[in-house]
FIGU-461297 format. One line per 2 residues: number of its first residue (from 0); for each residue x, y, z of C-alpha. Coordinates in steps of 0.05 Angstrom, whole numbers, plus 5000, padded with zeros to 4 digits. Each point is the difference from the previous one (the first is absolute). Layout:
<kolmis>
NUM> X Y Z | ...
</kolmis>
This chain:
<kolmis>
0> 2901 2638 2276 | 5014 5013 4927
2> 5067 4984 4968 | 5037 5058 4968
4> 5049 4984 4944 | 5069 5026 4982
6> 5016 5011 4926 | 5042 4936 4999
8> 4944 4959 5030 | 4950 5027 4950
10> 5046 4983 4942 | 5011 4930 5027
12> 4925 4988 5007 | 4986 5025 4929
14> 5057 4958 4972 | 4976 4938 5036
16> 4930 5010 4973 | 5027 5009 4929
18> 5047 4940 5006 | 4942 4957 5022
20> 4968 5012 4932 | 4935 5024 5030
22> 5008 5072 4977 | 5044 5040 4953
24> 5036 5065 5013 | 4957 5033 4946
26> 4937 4978 5036 | 5025 5028 5066
28> 5015 5066 4966 | 4931 5003 4969
30> 4967 4986 5067 | 5043 5052 5033
32> 4980 5054 4950 | 4926 4981 5007
34> 5008 5003 5076 | 5027 5071 4995
36> 4942 5024 4957 | 4950 4965 5045
38> 5030 5032 5062 | 4997 5069 4968
40> 4926 4996 4985 | 4986 4971 5069
42> 5036 5059 5032 | 4971 5053 4953
44> 4935 4975 4971 | 4990 5066 4965
46> 5058 4984 4955 | 4960 4942 4972
48> 4942 5045 4980 | 5007 5031 4933
50> 4991 5075 5001 | 5009 5010 5075
52> 5060 5034 5031 | 5045 4969 5053
54> 5004 5035 5067 | 5072 5022 4988
56> 4997 5013 4925 | 5025 5066 4972
58> 4941 5048 5001 | 5024 5033 4937
60> 5011 4936 4962 | 4956 4998 4938
62> 4977 4929 4986 | 5007 4976 4929
64> 4952 4950 4969 | 5039 4943 5031
66> 4984 5021 5072 | 5053 4992 5053
68> 5074 5006 4989 | 5054 4956 5029
70> 5076 5005 4999 | 5036 4933 5010
72> 5075 5000 5016 | 5032 4933 4984
74> 5068 4976 5022 | 5051 4952 4970
76> 4977 4938 5038 | 4938 4959 5013
78> 4970 5058 5040 | 4999 5038 4934
80> 4966 4939 4969 | 4944 5007 5051
82> 4995 5073 4979 | 4990 4981 4926
84> 4943 4954 5021 | 4967 5056 5041
86> 5007 5048 4941 | 4967 4950 4953
88> 4943 4985 5047 | 4986 5074 5011
90> 5001 5014 4925 | 4950 4943 4990
92> 4954 5037 5049 | 5003 5062 4958
94> 5054 5039 5036 | 5050 5045 4966
96> 5067 4969 5021 | 5071 5026 4993
98> 5055 4950 5012 | 5072 5018 5016
100> 5057 4950 5004 | 5066 5007 5036
102> 5051 4953 4969 | 5014 4963 4936
104> 4939 4960 4976 | 5048 4949 4969
106> 5025 4983 5071 | 4932 4989 5031
108> 4989 4931 5033 | 4962 4952 4954
110> 4931 5008 5033 | 5006 5075 5005
112> 5022 5002 4927 | 4936 4963 4979
114> 4957 5051 5035 | 5042 5057 4971
116> 4985 4974 4930 | 4926 4992 5016
118> 4998 5073 5021 | 5038 5023 4938
120> 4943 4973 4958 | 4953 5047 5038
122> 5040 5063 5013 | 5065 5037 5002
124> 5056 4990 5051 | 5041 5062 5017
126> 5067 5003 5036 | 4993 5023 5072
128> 5014 5075 5003 | 5058 5024 5041
130> 4995 5060 5046 | 4937 5032 5027
132> 4934 4987 4967 | 4928 4992 5023
134> 4953 4963 4952 | 4928 5020 4994
136> 4963 4937 5021 | 4949 4972 5048
138> 5041 4938 5018 | 5074 4990 5006
140> 5027 4928 5000 | 5070 4988 5028
142> 5025 4934 4971 | 5073 5021 4996
144> 5035 4959 5054 | 4966 4951 5046
146> 5023 4948 5050 | 5061 4981 4958
148> 5034 5067 5010 | 5070 4990 5029
150> 5032 5068 4986 | 4985 5074 5004
152> 4952 5029 4949 | 5041 5024 4940
154> 5014 5074 5004 | 4975 5008 4929
156> 4929 4991 5025 | 5004 5015 5074
158> 4986 5074 4991 | 4940 4984 4956
160> 4972 4950 5049 | 5011 5046 5059
162> 4965 5058 4965 | 4941 4956 4979
164> 4986 4977 5070 | 5007 5069 5031
166> 4949 5029 4952 | 4947 4946 4994
168> 4945 5037 5037 | 4957 4998 4938
170> 5006 4928 4979 | 4999 4934 5037
172> 5065 4962 5004 | 5003 4924 5000
174> 5063 4958 5010 | 5009 4929 4976
176> 5028 4957 5057 | 5039 5057 5032
178> 5010 5074 4985 | 5063 5003 4957
180> 5062 5008 5041 | 4971 4969 5063
182> 5036 4938 5026 | 4948 4945 5006
184> 5037 4968 5058 | 5015 5061 5044
186> 4951 5054 4980 | 5059 5046 4990
188> 5011 5044 4939 | 5059 4982 4955
190> 5015 5071 4981 | 4936 5033 4975
192> 4935 4963 5009 | 4932 5009 4970
194> 4937 5012 5040 | 4932 4970 4986
196> 4928 5007 5022 | 4991 4925 4989
198> 5051 4945 4995 | 4976 4935 4969
200> 5042 4939 5018 | 4991 4927 4986
202> 4989 4936 5039 | 5023 5030 5067
204> 5021 5068 5026 | 5075 5010 5002
206> 5039 5014 5064 | 5020 5070 4975
208> 4927 5021 4995 | 4998 5003 5076
210> 5069 5026 5018 | 5034 5068 5001
212> 4976 5043 4941 | 4958 4944 4970
214> 4932 5020 5029 | 5007 5074 4984
216> 5024 4988 4929 | 4953 4942 4984
218> 4935 5037 5015 | 4950 4943 5007
220> 5018 4927 4988 | 4957 4954 4957
222> 5021 4927 4996 | 4977 4963 4938
224> 5000 4925 4988 | 5038 4978 4937
226> 4986 4926 5006 | 5059 4980 5044
228> 4992 4949 5056 | 4993 5028 5069
230> 5035 4954 5050 | 5010 5020 5073
232> 5072 4997 5020 | 5019 4987 5072
234> 5073 5019 4990 | 5054 5011 4948
236> 5016 4926 4996 | 4928 4984 4981
238> 5001 5053 4947 | 5063 4973 4969
240> 4974 4929 5003 | 4938 5022 4962
242> 5038 5038 4947 | 5051 4943 4990
244> 4950 4942 5001 | 5033 4948 4955
246> 4932 4982 4970 | 4998 5068 4968
248> 5025 5004 4929 | 5072 5025 4996
250> 5037 5012 4935 | 5065 4968 5025
252> 5038 4978 5061 | 5049 5057 4990
254> 4944 5052 5000 | 4969 4967 5061
256> 5066 5006 5037 | 5008 5072 4978
258> 4930 5016 5024 | 5012 4967 5067
260> 5065 5038 5009 | 4966 5065 4982
262> 4943 4988 5048 | 5049 4985 5056
264> 5037 5065 4988 | 4942 5047 4981
266> 4941 4977 5041 | 4986 5035 5065
268> 4956 4977 5057 | 4926 4990 4988
270> 4969 5064 5027 | 4928 5003 5022
272> 4953 5059 5006 | 4964 5001 5067
274> 4928 5003 4977 | 4958 4961 5050
276> 5030 4971 5064 | 5018 4927 5001
278> 4948 4952 5027 | 5045 4977 5057
280> 5003 5068 5035 | 4927 5013 4984
282> 4979 4936 5032 | 5036 5018 5065
284> 4972 5070 5000 | 4930 4971 4988
286> 5002 4965 5067 | 4990 5068 5032
288> 5000 5001 5075 | 4971 4931 5009
290> 5034 4962 5055 | 5048 5025 5052
292> 5036 5066 4985 | 5068 4967 5009
294> 4982 4953 4943 | 5007 5060 4954
296> 5068 5021 5024 | 5030 5053 5046
298> 5039 5056 4967 | 5049 5045 5037
300> 5013 5069 4970 | 5060 5036 5030
302> 4994 5075 5009 | 5047 5059 5007
304> 5002 5049 5058 | 4954 5057 5020
306> 4975 5040 4941 | 5020 4946 4951
308> 4947 4947 5012 | 4951 5018 4944
310> 5033 4956 4947 | 5000 4938 5044
312> 4927 5013 5019 | 4982 5003 4926
314> 5035 4934 4988 | 4966 4969 5060
316> 4931 5022 4978 | 5014 4970 4931
318> 5022 4934 5031 | 4938 4996 5043
320> 4951 5018 4944 | 5029 4950 4952
322> 4985 4944 5049 | 5055 4989 5052
324> 4967 4972 5062 | 5038 5046 5047
326> 5047 5058 4988 | 5047 5028 5052
328> 5040 5064 4997 | 5068 4995 5032
330> 5019 5070 5024 | 5056 5031 5041
332> 4983 5030 5068 | 5000 5071 4973
334> 4943 4984 4953 | 4955 4957 5043
336> 4951 5054 5021 | 4997 5030 4930
338> 4983 4933 4969 | 4952 4979 5055
340> 4958 5062 4987 | 4995 4984 4925
342> 4981 4926 4997 | 4942 4955 5018
344> 4999 4932 4966 | 5076 5000 4997
346> 5040 4976 5060 | 5062 5032 5031
348> 5065 4970 5026 | 5061 5036 5027
350> 5062 4987 4958 | 5056 5044 5024
352> 5060 4966 4967 | 5027 4936 4971
354> 4997 4963 5066 | 4928 5022 5010
356> 4982 4976 4931 | 5032 4933 5011
358> 4958 4992 5062 | 4936 5017 4962
360> 5018 4950 4946 | 4999 4943 5050
362> 4926 5000 4984 | 5001 4953 4942
364> 4930 5020 4979 | 5031 5063 4971
366> 5009 4972 4930 | 5010 5062 4956
368> 5037 5064 5012 | 5006 5067 4967
370> 5055 5050 5013 | 5022 5063 4966
372> 4942 5049 4995 | 5019 5058 5045
374> 5048 4955 5038 | 5061 5044 4997
376> 5067 4978 4971 | 5036 4990 5067
378> 4942 4960 5029 | 4996 4959 4936
380> 5074 4981 5004 | 4988 4971 5069
382> 4933 4965 4988 | 5007 4972 4929
384> 5053 4947 5020 | 4956 4977 5058
386> 4940 4992 4955 | 5038 4962 4946
388> 5034 4954 5050 | 4930 4979 5023
390> 4989 4971 4930 | 4928 5022 4995
392> 4965 5032 4940 | 5023 5073 4998
394> 4986 5061 4956 | 5058 5050 4998
396> 4981 5069 4975 | 5025 5072 5004
398> 5049 5010 5057 | 5013 4925 5007
400> 5030 5004 4930 | 5034 5067 5005
402> 5035 4978 5065 | 5044 4953 4959
404> 5015 5046 4941 | 5073 5002 5019
406> 5004 4925 5010 | 4947 4964 4958
408> 5039 4934 5002 | 4991 5000 5075
410> 4924 5002 4990 | 5002 4947 4944
412> 5038 4954 5046 | 4943 5001 5051
414> 4940 4995 4953 | 4963 4935 4992
416> 4949 4972 4951 | 4939 5027 5037
418> 5026 5072 4999 | 4970 5052 4954
420> 5035 5064 4980 | 4957 5058 4975
422> 5047 5055 4974 | 4980 5061 4960
424> 5049 5026 4948 | 5046 5036 5049
426> 5003 4943 5049 | 5013 4951 4944
428> 5059 5042 4976 | 5030 5001 5069
430> 4995 4925 5010 | 5017 4980 4929
432> 5042 5058 4972 | 5032 4960 4943
434> 4933 4973 4977 | 4968 5069 5004
436> 5058 5028 4958 | 4985 4949 4945
438> 4926 5017 5003 | 5014 5075 4995
440> 5047 4995 4940 | 4972 5030 4936
442> 4986 4940 4955 | 5028 5000 4930
444> 4980 4929 4980 | 4948 4950 5017
446> 4978 4961 5037 | 5017 5054 5051
448> 5012 4985 5073 | 4932 5005 5033
450> 4969 5008 5068 | 4982 4926 4995
452> 5074 4983 4989 | 5020 5045 5058
454> 4949 4971 5049 | 5016 4928 4982
456> 5074 5014 5010 | 4986 5033 5066
458> 4957 4942 5024 | 5054 4950 4984
460> 5052 5041 5036 | 4957 5012 5062
462> 4974 4928 5001 | 4928 5022 5012
464> 4940 5033 4966 | 5012 5071 4978
466> 4942 5047 4984 | 5028 5059 4961
468> 4947 5054 5009 | 4972 5048 4948
470> 4940 5006 4953 | 5035 4941 4966
472> 5013 4960 5063 | 5042 4939 4986
474> 5001 4940 5048 | 5053 4947 4994
476> 5022 4938 5038 | 5070 4969 5002
478> 4975 4939 4960 | 4985 5044 4939
480> 4925 5011 5009 | 4982 5070 4981
482> 4937 5042 4993 | 4980 5072 4984
484> 4945 5036 5038 | 4982 5056 4953
486> 4962 5063 5021 | 4992 5021 4927
488> 4948 4999 4945 | 4932 4982 5029
490> 5032 4989 5069 | 5033 5069 5004
492> 4996 5029 5070 | 5044 5062 5002
494> 4972 5022 5067 | 5036 4940 5030
496> 5063 5043 5000 | 4986 5028 5070
498> 5039 5000 5064 | 4992 4935 5039
500> 4972 4956 4945 | 5064 4958 5000
502> 4992 4989 5074 | 4931 4972 4989
504> 5027 4954 4946 | 5052 4973 5049
506> 4943 4987 5049 | 4959 4964 4948
508> 5058 4953 4984 | 5013 4988 5075
510> 4926 4984 5013 | 5000 4949 4943
512> 5064 4969 5025 | 4968 4994 5068
514> 4943 4962 4967 | 5050 4949 4975
516> 5004 5023 4928 | 5068 4989 4966
518> 5044 5062 4991 | 4995 5005 4924
520> 4924 4991 5000 | 4993 5047 5060
522> 5039 5055 4964 | 4961 4991 4935
524> 4932 4998 5034 | 5015 5059 5044
526> 5025 5042 4942 | 4937 4984 4960
528> 4954 5017 5058 | 5039 5064 5013
530> 4983 5026 4930 | 4928 4975 5004
532> 4990 5037 5066 | 5025 5064 4968
534> 4954 4991 4941 | 4941 4985 5046
536> 5010 5066 5037 | 5020 5044 4941
538> 5031 5070 4999 | 5010 5033 5067
540> 5030 4936 5030 | 5046 5004 5060
542> 5037 4940 5029 | 4951 4992 5058
544> 4945 4986 4949 | 5033 4939 4969
546> 4988 4947 5053 | 4927 5023 5007
548> 4986 4983 4927 | 5018 4926 5009
550> 4930 4977 5021 | 4970 5030 4936
552> 5055 4970 4957 | 4991 4932 5032
554> 4925 5002 4989 | 5011 5015 4926
556> 5043 4937 4997 | 4945 4959 5031
558> 5035 4989 5066
</kolmis>
């Protein structure tokens, strides 16, 4: 797991480092600028070779004796200060650099002002043009507005910024921290937002890089170290304790109180990016099939009627492949022959109605259940209460969620801490309409309400783990734990958007629950494996292929 930061958390970490006396704001700005230049040459080595032409440079551009050309757009805050450092470093490498400033230089923050004056000694600073324009350059640096943006991009420059990023096919575009106009906490555009080929951020990636429009507007993410400490936070309380450590230098008691109050009001939960599954689940998976099959759990997947059993069979196959010792399909009489003809390693039990399910659940070895895929709304209304009364680990997906769209509180009253809900956007809106409305509002100021905020609120309301599906899948628990499983950047798997893939994911979670893995870890691990299986297979994937990739994925993880 890798912690992602909100804008407020990043500011607090920087301030704590500066207050400790170990680093100055000017030093942080210098390292940030150097990190941007370093990332550019790592991504496009040809830009570091004098006389060569970048892969996206204007073909008609005539090089002058200074070689490459860069345009740097600087804003009125410290993001603009980073831009001045970048401009200076590129000029020192022999580049021709044009610098444009939006705002009054007399109002720049102190550190940004120092770097403004350093650049003035080297070159001219022009006011940012308004309206449509397209500079002739090889490299375009967006250092207008970074993580500190809390309002819409001013209209005076929005048209210019929009035009630039619509017509940048002949130069490479690099954003400092975030493309201007993108909310660092939500990944949502505050009015017009820029678009980059590469976004260089510092210390840690920001939550917004992985949500909503963040991945498509950020291009590729490069994280650069600027000399800040890298603690691992277990929760928000630990983060606040670190920031407010009384041993750290503080200017005054009043400022310390103000900082504590601000943190309490601004800080959101610590969000983690699901990168490599936790060691706990991995250790349980590593046991393989050693020992008796019942030692690895027995999952029950409930199916719909005749002609509607495919989704449940996909979920069951996923549960079996991921390591459940036994998997049984519970089917109504009308579907028994259909299912029997389709399965081998899976088992079959007749489950006609709620009474029949209650009878089956007398077998206490059935320790994890999945219901929803292909179940049918009417059948779900009858069976969901029986499952939840049994108090066993349960994954509710698809029809099991839609069945309570007209009475979500009825469902929430039955859920327990070992339940997992796996809604897609439509199902989420039906269960949590007020939360969905907030998420769908057009943001005008930041930090904007995000998918992380929405999923955390939903998990608290439901009292169980909620996995809000999408390429930016967010997983949250009622206690405030939250993670993002991103299928973007180097983990992009667009072919995962295929019928039945969500059913397989539900089966993966159920199989891990059967193995005794806690709901939050089961959801995180299953979501990570789901994407890895898609990447292992590649284009042409259909849902049936996903479970069959697990052995190869496990081998790559040394299991």
